[in-house]
ZAMARGU-4260 file (C-alpha; in steps of 0.2 Angstrom, whole numbers, plus 5000, padded with zeros to 4 digits):
<rodrens>
0) 4813/4927/5108 | 4797/4924/5100 | 4782/4934/5098 | 4762/4932/5094 | 4755/4943/5088
5) 4739/4947/5097 | 4734/4964/5094 | 4745/4972/5081 | 4746/4990/5087 | 4753/4994/5071
10) 4751/4984/5054 | 4770/4987/5050 | 4783/4974/5056 | 4794/4987/5060 | 4783/4999/5067
15) 4777/4985/5079 | 4792/4977/5086 | 4799/4995/5090 | 4784/4997/5102 | 4788/4978/5108
20) 4806/4981/5109 | 4811/4997/5116 | 4829/4994/5119 | 4831/4993/5101 | 4830/5007/5089
25) 4821/5007/5075 | 4835/5005/5062 | 4841/4992/5072 | 4826/4982/5070 | 4826/4985/5051
30) 4845/4980/5051 | 4839/4963/5060 | 4825/4959/5048 | 4834/4963/5032 | 4849/4950/5036
35) 4836/4937/5041 | 4837/4939/5060 | 4820/4940/5064 | 4806/4929/5054 | 4789/4931/5053
40) 4781/4913/5053 | 4798/4906/5050 | 4799/4916/5033 | 4811/4929/5030 | 4801/4947/5025
45) 4803/4965/5022 | 4801/4978/5037 | 4785/4985/5031 | 4776/4970/5030 | 4756/4970/5036
50) 4756/4959/5052 | 4739/4949/5058 | 4735/4943/5073 | 4742/4923/5075 | 4758/4928/5067
55) 4772/4921/5074 | 4788/4933/5076 | 4807/4925/5077 | 4820/4936/5084 | 4839/4933/5086
60) 4848/4946/5091 | 4867/4944/5087 | 4881/4949/5097 | 4888/4966/5089 | 4907/4965/5089
65) 4912/4985/5094 | 4931/4987/5088 | 4945/4991/5099 | 4944/5011/5098 | 4962/5019/5090
70) 4971/5033/5097 | 4970/5050/5089 | 4978/5067/5091 | 4966/5077/5097 | 4971/5092/5109
75) 4963/5090/5127 | 4962/5104/5140 | 4969/5095/5155 | 4963/5101/5171 | 4974/5089/5183
80) 4982/5074/5178 | 4994/5060/5189 | 4999/5041/5187 | 4980/5036/5194 | 4968/5047/5182
85) 4965/5063/5174 | 4953/5077/5173 | 4950/5084/5159 | 4939/5100/5153 | 4929/5093/5140
90) 4922/5104/5124 | 4904/5105/5118 | 4899/5094/5103 | 4914/5079/5110 | 4906/5063/5111
95) 4913/5052/5129 | 4917/5033/5120 | 4914/5027/5104 | 4897/5021/5097 | 4888/5017/5081
100) 4888/5032/5071 | 4903/5039/5083 | 4919/5029/5080 | 4932/5042/5079 | 4935/5062/5086
105) 4929/5054/5104 | 4937/5058/5120 | 4942/5039/5123 | 4951/5043/5106 | 4958/5059/5112
110) 4962/5052/5130 | 4972/5035/5120 | 4984/5046/5114 | 4987/5058/5127 | 4989/5043/5141
115) 4998/5032/5128 | 4986/5018/5130 | 4989/5020/5150 | 4969/5017/5153 | 4960/5007/5164
120) 4956/4992/5155 | 4939/4985/5166 | 4928/4999/5159 | 4919/4989/5146 | 4923/4986/5130
125) 4926/5002/5119 | 4927/5013/5135 | 4944/5011/5142 | 4947/5024/5157 | 4928/5030/5158
130) 4923/5032/5176 | 4907/5042/5172 | 4900/5051/5157 | 4894/5070/5149 | 4881/5072/5135
135) 4890/5076/5119 | 4886/5094/5120 | 4889/5097/5140 | 4906/5102/5143 | 4916/5104/5156
140) 4925/5093/5169 | 4926/5073/5167 | 4937/5062/5175 | 4946/5044/5169 | 4955/5030/5176
145) 4972/5027/5172 | 4972/5008/5181 | 4959/4998/5186 | 4961/4999/5204 | 4958/5018/5201
150) 4942/5014/5191 | 4934/5002/5202 | 4938/5016/5217 | 4933/5030/5208 | 4915/5019/5202
155) 4911/5016/5219 | 4913/5034/5222 | 4901/5039/5211 | 4888/5025/5213 | 4886/5029/5231
160) 4888/5047/5229 | 4902/5052/5237 | 4908/5064/5224 | 4903/5085/5222 | 4896/5089/5205
165) 4891/5105/5201 | 4885/5112/5186 | 4881/5127/5181 | 4864/5129/5167 | 4856/5145/5158
170) 4837/5140/5157 | 4824/5150/5148 | 4813/5155/5162 | 4818/5155/5180 | 4815/5142/5191
175) 4799/5145/5205 | 4809/5143/5220 | 4827/5152/5222 | 4832/5135/5231 | 4824/5117/5228
180) 4827/5099/5229 | 4817/5089/5215 | 4817/5068/5218 | 4807/5057/5206 | 4809/5044/5194
185) 4819/5045/5176 | 4818/5030/5163 | 4819/5034/5143 | 4804/5041/5134 | 4793/5025/5130
190) 4792/5033/5110 | 4804/5047/5108 | 4819/5035/5111 | 4834/5046/5110 | 4824/5058/5125
195) 4821/5052/5144 | 4807/5058/5152 | 4798/5058/5173 | 4791/5043/5175 | 4778/5033/5189
200) 4789/5029/5204 | 4787/5011/5200 | 4798/5012/5185 | 4816/5020/5180 | 4828/5025/5192
205) 4829/5040/5205 | 4836/5056/5201 | 4841/5069/5213 | 4846/5088/5209 | 4847/5103/5220
210) 4845/5118/5210 | 4850/5135/5217 | 4844/5151/5205 | 4860/5163/5205 | 4855/5176/5193
215) 4838/5182/5181 | 4841/5194/5167 | 4829/5204/5162 | 4823/5194/5146 | 4817/5180/5158
220) 4832/5168/5155 | 4842/5161/5171 | 4858/5154/5177 | 4854/5141/5189 | 4868/5129/5199
225) 4863/5111/5198 | 4873/5100/5211 | 4870/5082/5207 | 4866/5068/5220 | 4862/5055/5205
230) 4871/5053/5187 | 4856/5049/5176 | 4855/5051/5160 | 4850/5067/5154 | 4846/5073/5172
235) 4849/5089/5174 | 4841/5093/5156 | 4825/5082/5162 | 4823/5091/5177 | 4824/5108/5174
240) 4811/5103/5159 | 4800/5096/5169 | 4799/5112/5179 | 4796/5121/5166 | 4811/5131/5162
245) 4822/5120/5148 | 4839/5124/5147 | 4844/5135/5134 | 4851/5128/5117 | 4843/5111/5122
250) 4841/5102/5104 | 4829/5089/5112 | 4821/5097/5127 | 4816/5115/5121 | 4811/5124/5107
255) 4824/5137/5101 | 4808/5149/5093 | 4802/5149/5112 | 4817/5157/5119 | 4824/5173/5121
260) 4842/5170/5120 | 4849/5161/5104 | 4868/5152/5110 | 4873/5142/5099 | 4876/5126/5111
265) 4867/5118/5125 | 4870/5128/5139 | 4874/5115/5153 | 4895/5116/5159 | 4901/5103/5173
270) 4909/5119/5184 | 4916/5109/5198 | 4919/5092/5201 | 4925/5084/5218 | 4933/5067/5221
275) 4944/5057/5235 | 4960/5052/5226 | 4960/5035/5226 | 4978/5031/5228 | 4982/5047/5242
280) 4963/5048/5251 | 4966/5068/5249 | 4949/5078/5242 | 4951/5082/5224 | 4942/5098/5219
285) 4943/5102/5200 | 4936/5116/5191 | 4933/5118/5172 | 4933/5138/5167 | 4916/5146/5161
290) 4914/5145/5143 | 4911/5165/5135 | 4894/5157/5133 | 4892/5160/5151 | 4899/5175/5153
295) 4883/5186/5153 | 4875/5177/5166 | 4890/5172/5177 | 4898/5189/5176 | 4882/5197/5188
300) 4886/5186/5201 | 4905/5184/5204 | 4906/5186/5222 | 4892/5173/5222 | 4903/5160/5211
305) 4920/5166/5224 | 4909/5162/5239 | 4903/5144/5230 | 4921/5140/5226 | 4928/5144/5244
310) 4918/5126/5249 | 4928/5113/5246 | 4922/5100/5256 | 4902/5098/5247 | 4895/5092/5266
315) 4899/5111/5270 | 4891/5117/5254 | 4872/5119/5260 | 4879/5132/5274 | 4880/5145/5257
320) 4862/5144/5255
</rodrens>
């Protein structure tokens, strides 16, 4: 790849490329410059080198080899397991699969040990069995496939929106409506690369979330039931922030100084997950126990939660509202 500098948005080479190559982090760009994979006018330079109009930047991005994840004896809370799949109540703080900076201690490492290596291999490099993901700080239901046939079937259900995904979230303010559906597009933030953001309809990917206000406390915080129709990165967190009530404990989308409550974790829990079993064809509904941190809110709506539990078929869920 070759770039010609016509009007540098930043005088530094690494800063300029961060704007031109949004898929790469600043640290990754700096490493590529240091290793000589990015040249300025065919010469190896430093990341802080100043640019001028007419400079030619040559970029070669080598393929990164990902080491195979290792099995680790990490305790797991198993909600359901059979020869085709396993459903886990993921703990908050656990990364789903290995990546740069998180090679060990992930859900994949734990699953490799628990399942004795029996996980679908078609999930991608370093991601055996992974069907879908939860954010590191989100707890609750997550499913993994043990066979490639199960993986294909389950991935198809998620992509075709044939699953039922219910989350419990605690926000720093109540929604303006008791029941609402938010439908817009989400893309990675152009500057803050750890964040996602609502974007113009012509870009990003569509994201649809149903929000149902279950309880409002005197301190203004609220318990919200979120039903996901799509599975975009940070979708629930972005949608609640966009509507003016970011989630409590969110290190990216909220400011702790503005929150009445100060939880020790992100207050988002993947409460219930329903899928069609890839082998039996039966509807499989699982529930991750509500964490103690949520009890000050959920204890006030136990009857309502029981009503929601009584609905196993997602097509009948709207009847509750």
